[in-house]
C-alpha positions as CSV (number, residue, x, y, z in Angstrom):
1,M,-3.0,4.8,1.0
2,E,-4.7,5.5,-2.2
3,I,-8.3,4.6,-2.9
4,Q,-9.7,4.6,-6.4
5,I,-13.3,5.6,-6.6
6,G,-14.3,5.1,-10.3
7,N,-11.9,7.1,-12.2
8,R,-10.8,9.3,-9.3
9,L,-7.9,8.7,-7.0
10,A,-7.8,9.9,-3.4
11,E,-5.0,9.9,-1.0
12,V,-6.4,8.7,2.3
13,T,-4.5,8.6,5.7
14,L,-5.9,7.5,9.0
15,L,-4.8,10.0,11.6
16,S,-6.4,8.5,14.7
17,K,-9.0,6.2,15.9
18,E,-10.6,6.1,19.3
19,G,-13.7,3.9,19.4
20,N,-16.1,5.3,17.0
21,K,-14.3,8.5,16.6
22,V,-12.1,8.6,13.6
23,S,-9.8,11.3,12.1
24,I,-8.8,10.8,8.4
25,E,-7.2,13.0,6.0
26,I,-8.5,12.9,2.4
27,D,-6.4,14.7,-0.3
28,G,-5.1,17.0,2.4
29,K,-8.4,17.8,4.0
30,V,-9.0,16.5,7.6
31,Y,-12.2,14.9,8.6
32,N,-13.3,14.1,12.1
33,V,-16.2,11.7,11.9
34,D,-18.1,9.3,14.1
35,I,-18.5,5.9,12.3
36,C,-20.5,2.9,13.4
37,M,-20.1,-0.4,11.2
38,F,-22.8,-3.1,11.6
39,P,-22.3,-6.8,10.8
40,N,-24.8,-6.6,7.9
41,G,-22.7,-4.1,5.9
42,Q,-24.8,-1.0,7.2
43,V,-22.5,2.0,8.1
44,S,-23.6,5.1,9.9
45,I,-21.4,8.2,9.6
46,L,-21.7,11.4,11.4
47,N,-19.9,14.3,10.1
48,N,-20.2,18.0,11.3
49,G,-23.7,17.1,12.6
50,I,-24.9,15.6,9.4
51,S,-25.7,11.9,9.5
52,Y,-25.1,9.6,6.4
53,D,-26.2,6.0,6.1
54,A,-24.2,3.7,3.6
55,T,-23.9,0.2,2.8
56,L,-20.5,-1.6,2.5
57,I,-20.4,-4.7,0.3
58,K,-17.0,-6.5,0.2
59,G,-15.9,-7.5,-3.3
60,D,-14.2,-10.6,-4.6
61,T,-11.1,-9.3,-3.0
62,D,-10.3,-7.8,0.3
63,K,-9.3,-4.6,-1.3
64,H,-12.5,-4.1,-3.5
65,Y,-15.7,-2.8,-2.2
66,R,-19.1,-1.5,-3.5
67,V,-20.5,1.4,-1.4
68,G,-24.0,2.6,-1.6
69,L,-24.6,6.2,-0.3
70,N,-27.3,8.7,-1.3
71,Y,-29.0,6.4,-3.9
72,S,-25.7,6.0,-5.6
73,N,-23.4,3.0,-6.0
74,Y,-19.5,3.4,-5.9
75,E,-16.9,0.9,-6.8
76,I,-13.9,1.3,-4.6
77,D,-10.5,-0.3,-4.8
78,M,-7.8,0.2,-2.0
79,L,-4.4,0.6,-3.8
80,D,-1.3,-0.5,-2.0
81,S,1.9,1.3,-2.0
82,Q,3.4,-1.0,-4.6
83,A,0.7,-0.4,-7.1
84,K,1.0,3.4,-6.5
85,Y,4.9,3.2,-6.9
86,M,4.4,1.2,-10.3
87,R,2.0,3.7,-11.6
88,M,4.2,6.6,-10.7
89,R,7.2,4.8,-12.4
90,K,5.3,4.2,-15.5
91,K,4.1,8.0,-15.6
92,Q,7.8,9.0,-15.0
93,N,9.0,7.0,-17.8
94,S,6.5,8.3,-20.2
95,E,7.2,12.0,-19.4
96,K,10.3,14.2,-20.1
97,Q,12.8,14.1,-17.2
98,D,12.3,16.6,-14.4
99,D,15.0,18.6,-13.0
100,K,14.6,16.8,-9.7
101,V,14.7,13.0,-8.7
102,K,12.1,12.6,-6.0
103,S,11.2,9.6,-3.8
104,P,8.2,7.9,-5.2
105,M,7.2,6.7,-1.8
106,P,8.6,6.5,1.8
107,C,11.7,4.4,1.6
108,K,15.4,3.8,2.5
109,I,18.3,5.0,0.2
110,V,20.2,1.8,-0.5
111,K,22.9,3.0,-2.9
112,I,23.8,6.1,-4.7
113,Y,25.6,5.7,-8.1
114,V,26.2,9.4,-9.0
115,Q,28.0,12.3,-7.9
116,P,27.8,16.1,-8.6
117,G,29.0,17.0,-12.2
118,Q,28.5,13.6,-13.5
119,E,26.9,13.3,-17.0
120,L,24.0,10.8,-17.3
121,Q,22.4,9.3,-20.4
122,A,18.7,8.1,-20.6
123,G,18.4,4.8,-18.6
124,D,21.4,5.5,-16.3
125,I,20.7,4.5,-12.6
126,V,20.8,7.3,-10.2
127,L,20.1,5.4,-7.0
128,T,18.5,2.2,-5.6
129,I,15.8,2.5,-3.0
130,E,14.1,0.0,-0.7
131,A,10.4,-0.1,0.4
132,M,8.5,-3.0,1.6
133,K,11.5,-5.2,1.4
134,M,11.7,-4.5,-2.3
135,Q,14.6,-2.7,-4.0
136,S,14.0,-0.5,-7.1
137,N,16.4,1.3,-9.2
138,I,15.7,5.1,-10.0
139,T,16.7,6.1,-13.4
140,V,16.8,9.1,-15.6
141,S,14.8,9.2,-18.8
142,E,17.0,11.7,-20.8
143,A,20.5,13.0,-20.9
144,C,21.4,15.3,-18.0
145,T,24.1,16.3,-15.5
146,V,24.0,15.7,-11.6
147,A,23.7,19.1,-10.0
148,E,23.3,18.2,-6.2
149,I,22.8,15.1,-4.1
150,K,20.4,15.9,-1.3
151,C,20.4,12.5,0.4
152,A,22.9,9.8,1.7
153,E,23.0,6.1,1.6
154,N,20.9,4.6,4.5
155,D,18.7,7.7,4.8
156,S,14.9,7.1,5.4
157,V,13.0,9.5,3.1
158,M,9.6,10.6,2.6
159,A,7.3,10.4,-0.6
160,D,8.1,13.3,-2.9
161,Q,11.3,14.3,-1.1
162,V,13.8,15.7,-3.6
163,L,16.8,13.2,-3.7
164,V,18.9,14.6,-6.5
165,T,18.8,17.8,-8.7
166,L,19.8,17.8,-12.2
167,N,20.6,20.0,-15.1
168,I,18.8,18.8,-18.2
169,N,20.9,18.8,-21.3
170,K,19.4,20.7,-24.1
């Protein structure tokens, strides 16, 4: 999941949890910490022999928190996969077409509409994906030619996996 801390986005993955011992990955770096959470919002964190005391206050939604740590307060929003996907789509639509069509999130390939050698125009649908019981069309943003298809219908793919390579028309 992504967590937004002020203007910073961090990719956070829970790797394991056994009692108070938690292993998490934050932006590719693994942390093995001991965390104790108390009913009053106090949190005690032990990381590499250093103890941190924090306060955790739930916001107006179950995905918004205020965290107090080391005399500073941080507004934290947990972003779901759909919000991440929509932000990535908006970013993709505002940029020049890359020579690779990548999966925006872990998903299933529902339908492939193109074949190698096919000419495409801006807005043409390349494939349909399904994630979280929602289907979305992946399109190209400029004229190009399909070079290679690297997936098949009904494949389950990971985020950022290359699905189709393109030759951008100049």
